[in-house]
PDBQT receptor file of N, H, CA, C and O in Angstrom, charges set to zero:
ATOM      1  N   MET A   1      20.396  21.398 168.499  1.00  0.00    +0.000 N 
ATOM      2  CA  MET A   1      21.467  20.180 167.938  1.00  0.00    +0.000 C 
ATOM      3  C   MET A   1      21.960  19.138 168.751  1.00  0.00    +0.000 C 
ATOM      4  O   MET A   1      22.656  19.142 169.767  1.00  0.00    +0.000 OA
ATOM      5  N   ALA A   2      21.246  17.901 167.820  1.00  0.00    +0.000 N 
ATOM      6  H   ALA A   2      20.681  17.897 166.996  1.00  0.00    +0.000 HD
ATOM      7  CA  ALA A   2      21.698  16.303 168.330  1.00  0.00    +0.000 C 
ATOM      8  C   ALA A   2      23.280  15.703 168.785  1.00  0.00    +0.000 C 
ATOM      9  O   ALA A   2      24.223  15.762 167.997  1.00  0.00    +0.000 OA
ATOM     10  N   GLN A   3      23.380  15.232 169.915  1.00  0.00    +0.000 N 
ATOM     11  H   GLN A   3      22.613  15.185 170.556  1.00  0.00    +0.000 HD
ATOM     12  CA  GLN A   3      24.565  15.096 169.736  1.00  0.00    +0.000 C 
ATOM     13  C   GLN A   3      25.494  13.983 169.261  1.00  0.00    +0.000 C 
ATOM     14  O   GLN A   3      25.594  13.037 170.044  1.00  0.00    +0.000 OA
ATOM     15  N   LEU A   4      26.457  13.888 167.701  1.00  0.00    +0.000 N 
ATOM     16  H   LEU A   4      26.376  14.656 167.065  1.00  0.00    +0.000 HD
ATOM     17  CA  LEU A   4      26.181  12.215 166.621  1.00  0.00    +0.000 C 
ATOM     18  C   LEU A   4      27.342  11.932 168.089  1.00  0.00    +0.000 C 
ATOM     19  O   LEU A   4      28.249  12.570 168.623  1.00  0.00    +0.000 OA
ATOM     20  N   LYS A   5      26.659  10.595 168.301  1.00  0.00    +0.000 N 
ATOM     21  H   LYS A   5      25.922  10.077 167.867  1.00  0.00    +0.000 HD
ATOM     22  CA  LYS A   5      27.662   9.257 168.338  1.00  0.00    +0.000 C 
ATOM     23  C   LYS A   5      28.425   8.198 167.217  1.00  0.00    +0.000 C 
ATOM     24  O   LYS A   5      28.092   7.665 166.159  1.00  0.00    +0.000 OA
ATOM     25  N   SER A   6      29.398   8.210 167.909  1.00  0.00    +0.000 N 
ATOM     26  H   SER A   6      29.669   8.642 168.769  1.00  0.00    +0.000 HD
ATOM     27  CA  SER A   6      30.542   7.432 166.987  1.00  0.00    +0.000 C 
ATOM     28  C   SER A   6      29.828   6.205 166.524  1.00  0.00    +0.000 C 
ATOM     29  O   SER A   6      30.415   5.517 165.690  1.00  0.00    +0.000 OA
ATOM     30  N   GLU A   7      28.643   5.825 166.942  1.00  0.00    +0.000 N 
ATOM     31  H   GLU A   7      28.166   6.385 167.621  1.00  0.00    +0.000 HD
ATOM     32  CA  GLU A   7      28.323   4.139 166.021  1.00  0.00    +0.000 C 
ATOM     33  C   GLU A   7      27.448   5.022 164.743  1.00  0.00    +0.000 C 
ATOM     34  O   GLU A   7      27.498   4.660 163.568  1.00  0.00    +0.000 OA
ATOM     35  N   GLN A   8      26.519   6.433 165.297  1.00  0.00    +0.000 N 
ATOM     36  H   GLN A   8      26.478   6.727 166.252  1.00  0.00    +0.000 HD
ATOM     37  CA  GLN A   8      25.772   6.791 163.763  1.00  0.00    +0.000 C 
ATOM     38  C   GLN A   8      26.593   7.417 163.505  1.00  0.00    +0.000 C 
ATOM     39  O   GLN A   8      26.213   7.617 162.351  1.00  0.00    +0.000 OA
ATOM     40  N   ILE A   9      27.755   8.130 163.591  1.00  0.00    +0.000 N 
ATOM     41  H   ILE A   9      28.064   7.968 164.528  1.00  0.00    +0.000 HD
ATOM     42  CA  ILE A   9      28.193   7.927 162.326  1.00  0.00    +0.000 C 
ATOM     43  C   ILE A   9      28.643   6.982 161.585  1.00  0.00    +0.000 C 
ATOM     44  O   ILE A   9      28.228   6.914 160.428  1.00  0.00    +0.000 OA
ATOM     45  N   ARG A  10      29.504   6.120 162.023  1.00  0.00    +0.000 N 
ATOM     46  H   ARG A  10      29.841   6.175 162.962  1.00  0.00    +0.000 HD
ATOM     47  CA  ARG A  10      29.562   4.746 161.487  1.00  0.00    +0.000 C 
ATOM     48  C   ARG A  10      29.096   3.922 160.658  1.00  0.00    +0.000 C 
ATOM     49  O   ARG A  10      29.699   3.100 159.968  1.00  0.00    +0.000 OA
ATOM     50  N   LYS A  11      27.359   4.280 160.768  1.00  0.00    +0.000 N 
ATOM     51  H   LYS A  11      26.870   4.947 161.329  1.00  0.00    +0.000 HD
ATOM     52  CA  LYS A  11      26.278   3.840 159.792  1.00  0.00    +0.000 C 
ATOM     53  C   LYS A  11      26.313   4.936 159.071  1.00  0.00    +0.000 C 
ATOM     54  O   LYS A  11      26.185   4.704 157.868  1.00  0.00    +0.000 OA
ATOM     55  N   MET A  12      26.428   5.950 159.325  1.00  0.00    +0.000 N 
ATOM     56  H   MET A  12      26.532   6.138 160.301  1.00  0.00    +0.000 HD
ATOM     57  CA  MET A  12      26.479   7.248 157.886  1.00  0.00    +0.000 C 
ATOM     58  C   MET A  12      27.283   6.338 156.179  1.00  0.00    +0.000 C 
ATOM     59  O   MET A  12      27.820   5.247 155.986  1.00  0.00    +0.000 OA
ATOM     60  N   SER A  13      27.062   7.125 155.596  1.00  0.00    +0.000 N 
ATOM     61  H   SER A  13      26.625   8.011 155.753  1.00  0.00    +0.000 HD
ATOM     62  CA  SER A  13      28.133   6.924 153.790  1.00  0.00    +0.000 C 
ATOM     63  C   SER A  13      28.629   8.135 154.084  1.00  0.00    +0.000 C 
ATOM     64  O   SER A  13      28.383   9.214 154.624  1.00  0.00    +0.000 OA
ATOM     65  N   LYS A  14      29.439   7.499 153.498  1.00  0.00    +0.000 N 
ATOM     66  H   LYS A  14      29.639   6.622 153.060  1.00  0.00    +0.000 HD
ATOM     67  CA  LYS A  14      31.094   9.100 153.539  1.00  0.00    +0.000 C 
ATOM     68  C   LYS A  14      29.924  10.354 153.022  1.00  0.00    +0.000 C 
ATOM     69  O   LYS A  14      29.607  11.099 153.949  1.00  0.00    +0.000 OA
ATOM     70  N   GLU A  15      29.394  10.603 151.944  1.00  0.00    +0.000 N 
ATOM     71  H   GLU A  15      29.651   9.998 151.191  1.00  0.00    +0.000 HD
ATOM     72  CA  GLU A  15      28.546  10.987 151.772  1.00  0.00    +0.000 C 
ATOM     73  C   GLU A  15      27.561  12.367 152.535  1.00  0.00    +0.000 C 
ATOM     74  O   GLU A  15      27.472  13.592 152.611  1.00  0.00    +0.000 OA
ATOM     75  N   GLU A  16      26.954  11.060 152.990  1.00  0.00    +0.000 N 
ATOM     76  H   GLU A  16      27.026  10.065 152.928  1.00  0.00    +0.000 HD
ATOM     77  CA  GLU A  16      26.702  11.736 154.385  1.00  0.00    +0.000 C 
ATOM     78  C   GLU A  16      27.110  12.462 155.474  1.00  0.00    +0.000 C 
ATOM     79  O   GLU A  16      26.273  13.140 156.068  1.00  0.00    +0.000 OA
ATOM     80  N   ARG A  17      28.368  12.436 155.878  1.00  0.00    +0.000 N 
ATOM     81  H   ARG A  17      29.048  11.884 155.395  1.00  0.00    +0.000 HD
ATOM     82  CA  ARG A  17      29.184  12.402 156.348  1.00  0.00    +0.000 C 
ATOM     83  C   ARG A  17      29.743  13.557 156.161  1.00  0.00    +0.000 C 
ATOM     84  O   ARG A  17      29.871  14.384 157.064  1.00  0.00    +0.000 OA
ATOM     85  N   ASN A  18      30.170  13.745 154.846  1.00  0.00    +0.000 N 
ATOM     86  H   ASN A  18      30.066  13.074 154.113  1.00  0.00    +0.000 HD
ATOM     87  CA  ASN A  18      30.885  15.366 154.584  1.00  0.00    +0.000 C 
ATOM     88  C   ASN A  18      30.104  16.023 154.392  1.00  0.00    +0.000 C 
ATOM     89  O   ASN A  18      30.529  17.151 154.140  1.00  0.00    +0.000 OA
ATOM     90  N   GLU A  19      28.445  15.885 154.354  1.00  0.00    +0.000 N 
ATOM     91  H   GLU A  19      28.101  14.969 154.559  1.00  0.00    +0.000 HD
ATOM     92  CA  GLU A  19      27.273  16.864 154.062  1.00  0.00    +0.000 C 
ATOM     93  C   GLU A  19      26.808  17.265 155.878  1.00  0.00    +0.000 C 
ATOM     94  O   GLU A  19      26.487  18.419 156.162  1.00  0.00    +0.000 OA
ATOM     95  N   GLN A  20      26.840  16.121 156.992  1.00  0.00    +0.000 N 
ATOM     96  H   GLN A  20      27.101  15.183 156.761  1.00  0.00    +0.000 HD
ATOM     97  CA  GLN A  20      26.912  16.493 157.881  1.00  0.00    +0.000 C 
ATOM     98  C   GLN A  20      28.939  17.483 159.021  1.00  0.00    +0.000 C 
ATOM     99  O   GLN A  20      29.147  18.421 159.791  1.00  0.00    +0.000 OA
ATOM    100  N   LEU A  21      29.502  16.746 158.546  1.00  0.00    +0.000 N 
ATOM    101  H   LEU A  21      29.333  15.985 157.921  1.00  0.00    +0.000 HD
ATOM    102  CA  LEU A  21      30.549  18.355 157.953  1.00  0.00    +0.000 C 
ATOM    103  C   LEU A  21      30.194  19.347 157.925  1.00  0.00    +0.000 C 
ATOM    104  O   LEU A  21      29.733  20.115 158.770  1.00  0.00    +0.000 OA
ATOM    105  N   LYS A  22      30.436  19.410 156.689  1.00  0.00    +0.000 N 
ATOM    106  H   LYS A  22      30.810  18.786 156.003  1.00  0.00    +0.000 HD
ATOM    107  CA  LYS A  22      30.036  20.523 156.129  1.00  0.00    +0.000 C 
ATOM    108  C   LYS A  22      28.472  21.486 156.953  1.00  0.00    +0.000 C 
ATOM    109  O   LYS A  22      28.850  22.657 156.985  1.00  0.00    +0.000 OA
ATOM    110  N   GLN A  23      28.054  21.467 157.127  1.00  0.00    +0.000 N 
ATOM    111  H   GLN A  23      27.747  20.516 157.101  1.00  0.00    +0.000 HD
ATOM    112  CA  GLN A  23      26.630  21.798 158.131  1.00  0.00    +0.000 C 
ATOM    113  C   GLN A  23      27.733  21.922 159.518  1.00  0.00    +0.000 C 
ATOM    114  O   GLN A  23      27.819  23.148 159.574  1.00  0.00    +0.000 OA
ATOM    115  N   LEU A  24      28.188  21.653 160.105  1.00  0.00    +0.000 N 
ATOM    116  H   LEU A  24      28.118  20.657 160.060  1.00  0.00    +0.000 HD
ATOM    117  CA  LEU A  24      28.917  21.616 161.247  1.00  0.00    +0.000 C 
ATOM    118  C   LEU A  24      30.159  22.308 161.113  1.00  0.00    +0.000 C 
ATOM    119  O   LEU A  24      30.627  22.746 162.164  1.00  0.00    +0.000 OA
ATOM    120  N   HIS A  25      30.691  22.472 160.240  1.00  0.00    +0.000 N 
ATOM    121  H   HIS A  25      30.312  22.116 159.386  1.00  0.00    +0.000 HD
ATOM    122  CA  HIS A  25      31.523  23.984 160.123  1.00  0.00    +0.000 C 
ATOM    123  C   HIS A  25      30.410  25.388 159.783  1.00  0.00    +0.000 C 
ATOM    124  O   HIS A  25      30.477  26.604 159.966  1.00  0.00    +0.000 OA
ATOM    125  N   GLU A  26      29.929  24.939 159.504  1.00  0.00    +0.000 N 
ATOM    126  H   GLU A  26      29.874  23.951 159.355  1.00  0.00    +0.000 HD
ATOM    127  CA  GLU A  26      28.852  26.868 158.859  1.00  0.00    +0.000 C 
ATOM    128  C   GLU A  26      28.514  26.675 160.107  1.00  0.00    +0.000 C 
ATOM    129  O   GLU A  26      29.212  27.429 160.785  1.00  0.00    +0.000 OA
ATOM    130  N   THR A  27      27.508  25.800 161.051  1.00  0.00    +0.000 N 
ATOM    131  H   THR A  27      26.941  25.188 160.500  1.00  0.00    +0.000 HD
ATOM    132  CA  THR A  27      27.019  26.400 162.360  1.00  0.00    +0.000 C 
ATOM    133  C   THR A  27      28.768  25.922 163.030  1.00  0.00    +0.000 C 
ATOM    134  O   THR A  27      28.499  26.307 164.168  1.00  0.00    +0.000 OA
ATOM    135  N   LEU A  28      29.520  25.662 163.100  1.00  0.00    +0.000 N 
ATOM    136  H   LEU A  28      29.738  25.350 162.176  1.00  0.00    +0.000 HD
ATOM    137  CA  LEU A  28      30.580  27.055 164.290  1.00  0.00    +0.000 C 
ATOM    138  C   LEU A  28      31.889  28.149 163.236  1.00  0.00    +0.000 C 
ATOM    139  O   LEU A  28      33.102  28.005 163.388  1.00  0.00    +0.000 OA
ATOM    140  N   LEU A  29      31.356  29.025 162.378  1.00  0.00    +0.000 N 
ATOM    141  H   LEU A  29      30.370  29.142 162.254  1.00  0.00    +0.000 HD
ATOM    142  CA  LEU A  29      31.708  29.239 161.795  1.00  0.00    +0.000 C 
ATOM    143  C   LEU A  29      30.262  31.157 162.431  1.00  0.00    +0.000 C 
ATOM    144  O   LEU A  29      30.380  32.359 162.671  1.00  0.00    +0.000 OA
ATOM    145  N   ARG A  30      29.017  29.926 162.358  1.00  0.00    +0.000 N 
ATOM    146  H   ARG A  30      28.921  28.950 162.163  1.00  0.00    +0.000 HD
ATOM    147  CA  ARG A  30      27.798  31.246 162.877  1.00  0.00    +0.000 C 
ATOM    148  C   ARG A  30      28.676  31.224 164.100  1.00  0.00    +0.000 C 
ATOM    149  O   ARG A  30      29.459  32.167 163.978  1.00  0.00    +0.000 OA
ATOM    150  N   GLN A  31      28.839  30.760 164.906  1.00  0.00    +0.000 N 
ATOM    151  H   GLN A  31      28.203  29.994 165.005  1.00  0.00    +0.000 HD
ATOM    152  CA  GLN A  31      28.625  30.648 166.319  1.00  0.00    +0.000 C 
ATOM    153  C   GLN A  31      29.856  31.465 166.602  1.00  0.00    +0.000 C 
ATOM    154  O   GLN A  31      29.538  32.566 167.050  1.00  0.00    +0.000 OA
ATOM    155  N   ARG A  32      31.333  31.272 166.476  1.00  0.00    +0.000 N 
ATOM    156  H   ARG A  32      31.591  30.377 166.113  1.00  0.00    +0.000 HD
ATOM    157  CA  ARG A  32      33.101  31.502 166.294  1.00  0.00    +0.000 C 
ATOM    158  C   ARG A  32      32.408  33.581 165.690  1.00  0.00    +0.000 C 
ATOM    159  O   ARG A  32      32.699  34.565 166.370  1.00  0.00    +0.000 OA
ATOM    160  N   ALA A  33      31.564  33.667 164.395  1.00  0.00    +0.000 N 
ATOM    161  H   ALA A  33      31.327  32.867 163.843  1.00  0.00    +0.000 HD
ATOM    162  CA  ALA A  33      31.248  34.679 164.198  1.00  0.00    +0.000 C 
ATOM    163  C   ALA A  33      30.544  35.212 165.139  1.00  0.00    +0.000 C 
ATOM    164  O   ALA A  33      31.411  35.869 165.716  1.00  0.00    +0.000 OA
ATOM    165  N   SER A  34      29.282  35.449 165.875  1.00  0.00    +0.000 N 
ATOM    166  H   SER A  34      28.578  34.916 165.406  1.00  0.00    +0.000 HD
ATOM    167  CA  SER A  34      28.858  35.989 166.896  1.00  0.00    +0.000 C 
ATOM    168  C   SER A  34      29.786  36.275 168.263  1.00  0.00    +0.000 C 
ATOM    169  O   SER A  34      30.201  37.352 168.689  1.00  0.00    +0.000 OA
ATOM    170  N   VAL A  35      29.915  35.270 168.658  1.00  0.00    +0.000 N 
ATOM    171  H   VAL A  35      29.578  34.395 168.311  1.00  0.00    +0.000 HD
ATOM    172  CA  VAL A  35      30.777  35.277 169.462  1.00  0.00    +0.000 C 
ATOM    173  C   VAL A  35      31.949  36.850 169.277  1.00  0.00    +0.000 C 
ATOM    174  O   VAL A  35      31.938  37.776 170.088  1.00  0.00    +0.000 OA
ATOM    175  N   ALA A  36      32.888  36.787 167.989  1.00  0.00    +0.000 N 
ATOM    176  H   ALA A  36      32.897  36.034 167.330  1.00  0.00    +0.000 HD
ATOM    177  CA  ALA A  36      33.875  37.383 167.943  1.00  0.00    +0.000 C 
ATOM    178  C   ALA A  36      33.069  39.520 167.789  1.00  0.00    +0.000 C 
ATOM    179  O   ALA A  36      33.503  40.607 168.171  1.00  0.00    +0.000 OA
ATOM    180  N   MET A  37      31.827  39.081 167.055  1.00  0.00    +0.000 N 
ATOM    181  H   MET A  37      31.474  38.198 166.746  1.00  0.00    +0.000 HD
ATOM    182  CA  MET A  37      31.093  40.349 167.980  1.00  0.00    +0.000 C 
ATOM    183  C   MET A  37      30.600  40.898 168.706  1.00  0.00    +0.000 C 
ATOM    184  O   MET A  37      29.819  41.825 168.922  1.00  0.00    +0.000 OA
ATOM    185  N   GLY A  38      31.429  39.866 169.280  1.00  0.00    +0.000 N 
ATOM    186  H   GLY A  38      32.063  39.113 169.105  1.00  0.00    +0.000 HD
ATOM    187  CA  GLY A  38      30.690  41.057 170.496  1.00  0.00    +0.000 C 
ATOM    188  C   GLY A  38      29.241  40.540 171.498  1.00  0.00    +0.000 C 
ATOM    189  O   GLY A  38      28.955  40.856 172.653  1.00  0.00    +0.000 OA
ATOM    190  N   GLY A  39      28.694  39.858 170.759  1.00  0.00    +0.000 N 
ATOM    191  H   GLY A  39      28.926  39.601 169.821  1.00  0.00    +0.000 HD
ATOM    192  CA  GLY A  39      27.021  39.289 171.695  1.00  0.00    +0.000 C 
ATOM    193  C   GLY A  39      27.726  37.479 172.347  1.00  0.00    +0.000 C 
ATOM    194  O   GLY A  39      28.358  36.469 172.036  1.00  0.00    +0.000 OA
ATOM    195  N   ALA A  40      26.946  38.221 173.473  1.00  0.00    +0.000 N 
ATOM    196  H   ALA A  40      26.433  39.042 173.726  1.00  0.00    +0.000 HD
ATOM    197  CA  ALA A  40      27.283  36.236 174.375  1.00  0.00    +0.000 C 
ATOM    198  C   ALA A  40      26.406  35.657 173.088  1.00  0.00    +0.000 C 
ATOM    199  O   ALA A  40      25.806  36.171 172.144  1.00  0.00    +0.000 OA
ATOM    200  N   PRO A  41      26.631  34.453 173.510  1.00  0.00    +0.000 N 
ATOM    201  CA  PRO A  41      26.829  33.009 172.679  1.00  0.00    +0.000 C 
ATOM    202  C   PRO A  41      25.322  32.791 173.865  1.00  0.00    +0.000 C 
ATOM    203  O   PRO A  41      24.965  33.108 175.000  1.00  0.00    +0.000 OA
ATOM    204  N   SER A  42      24.742  31.876 172.402  1.00  0.00    +0.000 N 
ATOM    205  H   SER A  42      25.033  31.618 171.481  1.00  0.00    +0.000 HD
ATOM    206  CA  SER A  42      23.399  31.534 173.102  1.00  0.00    +0.000 C 
ATOM    207  C   SER A  42      23.453  30.464 173.884  1.00  0.00    +0.000 C 
ATOM    208  O   SER A  42      22.969  30.320 175.006  1.00  0.00    +0.000 OA
ATOM    209  N   ASN A  43      24.025  29.769 173.281  1.00  0.00    +0.000 N 
ATOM    210  H   ASN A  43      24.419  29.886 172.369  1.00  0.00    +0.000 HD
ATOM    211  CA  ASN A  43      24.847  28.280 173.939  1.00  0.00    +0.000 C 
ATOM    212  C   ASN A  43      25.900  27.875 174.611  1.00  0.00    +0.000 C 
ATOM    213  O   ASN A  43      26.053  26.670 174.809  1.00  0.00    +0.000 OA
ATOM    214  N   PRO A  44      26.471  28.460 174.906  1.00  0.00    +0.000 N 
ATOM    215  CA  PRO A  44      27.558  28.318 175.127  1.00  0.00    +0.000 C 
ATOM    216  C   PRO A  44      28.592  27.045 175.343  1.00  0.00    +0.000 C 
ATOM    217  O   PRO A  44      29.802  27.251 175.258  1.00  0.00    +0.000 OA
ATOM    218  N   GLY A  45      28.125  25.839 175.601  1.00  0.00    +0.000 N 
ATOM    219  H   GLY A  45      27.141  25.672 175.671  1.00  0.00    +0.000 HD
ATOM    220  CA  GLY A  45      28.907  24.812 175.737  1.00  0.00    +0.000 C 
ATOM    221  C   GLY A  45      28.988  24.141 174.149  1.00  0.00    +0.000 C 
ATOM    222  O   GLY A  45      29.806  23.290 173.800  1.00  0.00    +0.000 OA
ATOM    223  N   LEU A  46      27.652  24.910 173.070  1.00  0.00    +0.000 N 
ATOM    224  H   LEU A  46      26.988  25.601 173.354  1.00  0.00    +0.000 HD
ATOM    225  CA  LEU A  46      27.747  24.605 171.368  1.00  0.00    +0.000 C 
ATOM    226  C   LEU A  46      29.565  24.525 171.214  1.00  0.00    +0.000 C 
ATOM    227  O   LEU A  46      30.132  23.641 171.857  1.00  0.00    +0.000 OA
ATOM    228  N   ILE A  47      30.438  25.517 170.312  1.00  0.00    +0.000 N 
ATOM    229  H   ILE A  47      29.977  26.235 169.790  1.00  0.00    +0.000 HD
ATOM    230  CA  ILE A  47      31.096  25.594 169.993  1.00  0.00    +0.000 C 
ATOM    231  C   ILE A  47      32.364  24.574 170.379  1.00  0.00    +0.000 C 
ATOM    232  O   ILE A  47      33.480  24.500 169.866  1.00  0.00    +0.000 OA
ATOM    233  N   LYS A  48      31.619  23.623 171.756  1.00  0.00    +0.000 N 
ATOM    234  H   LYS A  48      30.712  23.683 172.173  1.00  0.00    +0.000 HD
ATOM    235  CA  LYS A  48      32.758  22.436 171.612  1.00  0.00    +0.000 C 
ATOM    236  C   LYS A  48      31.914  21.417 171.574  1.00  0.00    +0.000 C 
ATOM    237  O   LYS A  48      32.441  20.461 171.006  1.00  0.00    +0.000 OA
ATOM    238  N   SER A  49      31.098  21.254 171.844  1.00  0.00    +0.000 N 
ATOM    239  H   SER A  49      30.669  22.031 172.306  1.00  0.00    +0.000 HD
ATOM    240  CA  SER A  49      30.789  20.851 171.182  1.00  0.00    +0.000 C 
ATOM    241  C   SER A  49      30.167  20.125 168.987  1.00  0.00    +0.000 C 
ATOM    242  O   SER A  49      29.899  19.044 168.461  1.00  0.00    +0.000 OA
ATOM    243  N   VAL A  50      30.236  21.259 168.651  1.00  0.00    +0.000 N 
ATOM    244  H   VAL A  50      30.454  22.137 169.078  1.00  0.00    +0.000 HD
ATOM    245  CA  VAL A  50      30.665  20.732 167.963  1.00  0.00    +0.000 C 
ATOM    246  C   VAL A  50      31.711  20.862 167.292  1.00  0.00    +0.000 C 
ATOM    247  O   VAL A  50      31.530  20.202 166.269  1.00  0.00    +0.000 OA
ATOM    248  N   ARG A  51      32.814  21.379 167.265  1.00  0.00    +0.000 N 
ATOM    249  H   ARG A  51      32.961  21.916 168.096  1.00  0.00    +0.000 HD
ATOM    250  CA  ARG A  51      34.601  20.771 167.515  1.00  0.00    +0.000 C 
ATOM    251  C   ARG A  51      34.673  19.075 167.708  1.00  0.00    +0.000 C 
ATOM    252  O   ARG A  51      35.403  18.263 167.138  1.00  0.00    +0.000 OA
ATOM    253  N   GLN A  52      33.686  18.886 168.679  1.00  0.00    +0.000 N 
ATOM    254  H   GLN A  52      33.094  19.546 169.142  1.00  0.00    +0.000 HD
ATOM    255  CA  GLN A  52      34.479  17.783 168.968  1.00  0.00    +0.000 C 
ATOM    256  C   GLN A  52      33.270  16.494 168.258  1.00  0.00    +0.000 C 
ATOM    257  O   GLN A  52      33.430  15.364 168.719  1.00  0.00    +0.000 OA
ATOM    258  N   GLN A  53      32.409  16.623 167.457  1.00  0.00    +0.000 N 
ATOM    259  H   GLN A  53      32.279  17.541 167.083  1.00  0.00    +0.000 HD
ATOM    260  CA  GLN A  53      31.043  16.601 166.586  1.00  0.00    +0.000 C 
ATOM    261  C   GLN A  53      32.217  16.405 165.142  1.00  0.00    +0.000 C 
ATOM    262  O   GLN A  53      32.377  15.337 164.550  1.00  0.00    +0.000 OA
ATOM    263  N   ILE A  54      32.898  17.651 164.818  1.00  0.00    +0.000 N 
ATOM    264  H   ILE A  54      32.768  18.519 165.298  1.00  0.00    +0.000 HD
ATOM    265  CA  ILE A  54      34.108  17.170 163.704  1.00  0.00    +0.000 C 
ATOM    266  C   ILE A  54      35.066  16.514 163.483  1.00  0.00    +0.000 C 
ATOM    267  O   ILE A  54      35.644  16.129 162.467  1.00  0.00    +0.000 OA
ATOM    268  N   ALA A  55      35.264  16.357 165.064  1.00  0.00    +0.000 N 
ATOM    269  H   ALA A  55      34.795  16.670 165.890  1.00  0.00    +0.000 HD
ATOM    270  CA  ALA A  55      36.528  15.604 165.487  1.00  0.00    +0.000 C 
ATOM    271  C   ALA A  55      36.830  14.223 165.135  1.00  0.00    +0.000 C 
ATOM    272  O   ALA A  55      37.877  13.746 164.696  1.00  0.00    +0.000 OA
ATOM    273  N   ARG A  56      35.344  13.485 165.502  1.00  0.00    +0.000 N 
ATOM    274  H   ARG A  56      34.494  13.872 165.859  1.00  0.00    +0.000 HD
ATOM    275  CA  ARG A  56      34.603  12.448 165.772  1.00  0.00    +0.000 C 
ATOM    276  C   ARG A  56      34.255  11.917 164.005  1.00  0.00    +0.000 C 
ATOM    277  O   ARG A  56      34.541  10.958 163.287  1.00  0.00    +0.000 OA
ATOM    278  N   ILE A  57      33.704  12.826 163.928  1.00  0.00    +0.000 N 
ATOM    279  H   ILE A  57      33.472  13.605 164.511  1.00  0.00    +0.000 HD
ATOM    280  CA  ILE A  57      33.869  12.512 161.820  1.00  0.00    +0.000 C 
ATOM    281  C   ILE A  57      35.320  12.460 161.244  1.00  0.00    +0.000 C 
ATOM    282  O   ILE A  57      35.894  11.406 160.973  1.00  0.00    +0.000 OA
ATOM    283  N   LEU A  58      35.791  13.556 161.105  1.00  0.00    +0.000 N 
ATOM    284  H   LEU A  58      35.325  14.413 161.326  1.00  0.00    +0.000 HD
ATOM    285  CA  LEU A  58      37.134  13.449 160.620  1.00  0.00    +0.000 C 
ATOM    286  C   LEU A  58      38.374  12.146 161.082  1.00  0.00    +0.000 C 
ATOM    287  O   LEU A  58      39.410  11.944 160.449  1.00  0.00    +0.000 OA
ATOM    288  N   THR A  59      37.946  11.398 162.301  1.00  0.00    +0.000 N 
ATOM    289  H   THR A  59      37.105  11.561 162.815  1.00  0.00    +0.000 HD
ATOM    290  CA  THR A  59      38.621  10.258 162.300  1.00  0.00    +0.000 C 
ATOM    291  C   THR A  59      37.943   9.472 162.147  1.00  0.00    +0.000 C 
ATOM    292  O   THR A  59      38.465   9.003 163.159  1.00  0.00    +0.000 OA
ATOM    293  N   ILE A  60      37.189   8.732 161.866  1.00  0.00    +0.000 N 
ATOM    294  H   ILE A  60      36.765   9.112 161.044  1.00  0.00    +0.000 HD
ATOM    295  CA  ILE A  60      35.794   7.380 161.708  1.00  0.00    +0.000 C 
ATOM    296  C   ILE A  60      36.716   7.692 160.134  1.00  0.00    +0.000 C 
ATOM    297  O   ILE A  60      37.245   6.888 159.367  1.00  0.00    +0.000 OA
ATOM    298  N   ASN A  61      36.628   9.079 160.085  1.00  0.00    +0.000 N 
ATOM    299  H   ASN A  61      36.197   9.732 160.708  1.00  0.00    +0.000 HD
ATOM    300  CA  ASN A  61      37.030   9.472 157.850  1.00  0.00    +0.000 C 
ATOM    301  C   ASN A  61      38.457   8.314 157.872  1.00  0.00    +0.000 C 
ATOM    302  O   ASN A  61      38.612   7.292 157.204  1.00  0.00    +0.000 OA
ATOM    303  N   ARG A  62      39.216   8.837 158.733  1.00  0.00    +0.000 N 
ATOM    304  H   ARG A  62      39.090   9.667 159.276  1.00  0.00    +0.000 HD
ATOM    305  CA  ARG A  62      40.660   8.429 158.556  1.00  0.00    +0.000 C 
ATOM    306  C   ARG A  62      40.356   7.329 158.817  1.00  0.00    +0.000 C 
ATOM    307  O   ARG A  62      40.917   6.614 157.987  1.00  0.00    +0.000 OA
ATOM    308  N   MET A  63      39.836   6.790 159.434  1.00  0.00    +0.000 N 
ATOM    309  H   MET A  63      39.380   7.371 160.108  1.00  0.00    +0.000 HD
ATOM    310  CA  MET A  63      39.854   5.655 160.237  1.00  0.00    +0.000 C 
ATOM    311  C   MET A  63      39.375   4.391 159.239  1.00  0.00    +0.000 C 
ATOM    312  O   MET A  63      39.815   3.241 159.254  1.00  0.00    +0.000 OA
ATOM    313  N   GLU A  64      38.095   5.091 158.163  1.00  0.00    +0.000 N 
ATOM    314  H   GLU A  64      37.738   6.025 158.151  1.00  0.00    +0.000 HD
ATOM    315  CA  GLU A  64      37.446   3.671 157.106  1.00  0.00    +0.000 C 
ATOM    316  C   GLU A  64      38.729   4.263 156.376  1.00  0.00    +0.000 C 
ATOM    317  O   GLU A  64      39.455   3.268 156.369  1.00  0.00    +0.000 OA
ATOM    318  N   ASP A  65      39.556   5.426 155.669  1.00  0.00    +0.000 N 
ATOM    319  H   ASP A  65      38.967   6.235 155.675  1.00  0.00    +0.000 HD
ATOM    320  CA  ASP A  65      40.456   5.137 154.620  1.00  0.00    +0.000 C 
ATOM    321  C   ASP A  65      41.797   4.478 155.107  1.00  0.00    +0.000 C 
ATOM    322  O   ASP A  65      42.666   4.353 154.244  1.00  0.00    +0.000 OA
ATOM    323  N   ILE A  66      42.173   3.894 156.809  1.00  0.00    +0.000 N 
ATOM    324  H   ILE A  66      41.468   3.996 157.510  1.00  0.00    +0.000 HD
ATOM    325  CA  ILE A  66      43.638   3.073 156.482  1.00  0.00    +0.000 C 
ATOM    326  C   ILE A  66      42.977   2.065 156.467  1.00  0.00    +0.000 C 
ATOM    327  O   ILE A  66      43.742   1.105 156.558  1.00  0.00    +0.000 OA
ATOM    328  N   LYS A  67      41.432   1.603 156.366  1.00  0.00    +0.000 N 
ATOM    329  H   LYS A  67      40.810   2.383 156.292  1.00  0.00    +0.000 HD
ATOM    330  CA  LYS A  67      41.010   0.473 156.331  1.00  0.00    +0.000 C 
ATOM    331  C   LYS A  67      41.360  -0.359 154.707  1.00  0.00    +0.000 C 
ATOM    332  O   LYS A  67      41.872  -1.461 154.508  1.00  0.00    +0.000 OA
ATOM    333  N   LYS A  68      40.970   0.433 153.953  1.00  0.00    +0.000 N 
ATOM    334  H   LYS A  68      40.555   1.329 154.115  1.00  0.00    +0.000 HD
ATOM    335  CA  LYS A  68      41.006   0.313 152.621  1.00  0.00    +0.000 C 
ATOM    336  C   LYS A  68      42.167   0.279 151.837  1.00  0.00    +0.000 C 
ATOM    337  O   LYS A  68      42.083   0.164 150.614  1.00  0.00    +0.000 OA
TER     338      LYS A  68
């Protein structure tokens, strides 16, 4: 999964950001489930990366809502 930059997120439409957010939440859920079941994660840094991407999208959504 490629790391999303703030500039890339700002260029997306609101619908695209929401779709990306849904996909990231699903990825995070799968990764946390595999760790909870006792398995070793295939990419240990993925959970942190996904959480950061979710935070970026939510922050940009909030900033755009405030501007309006």
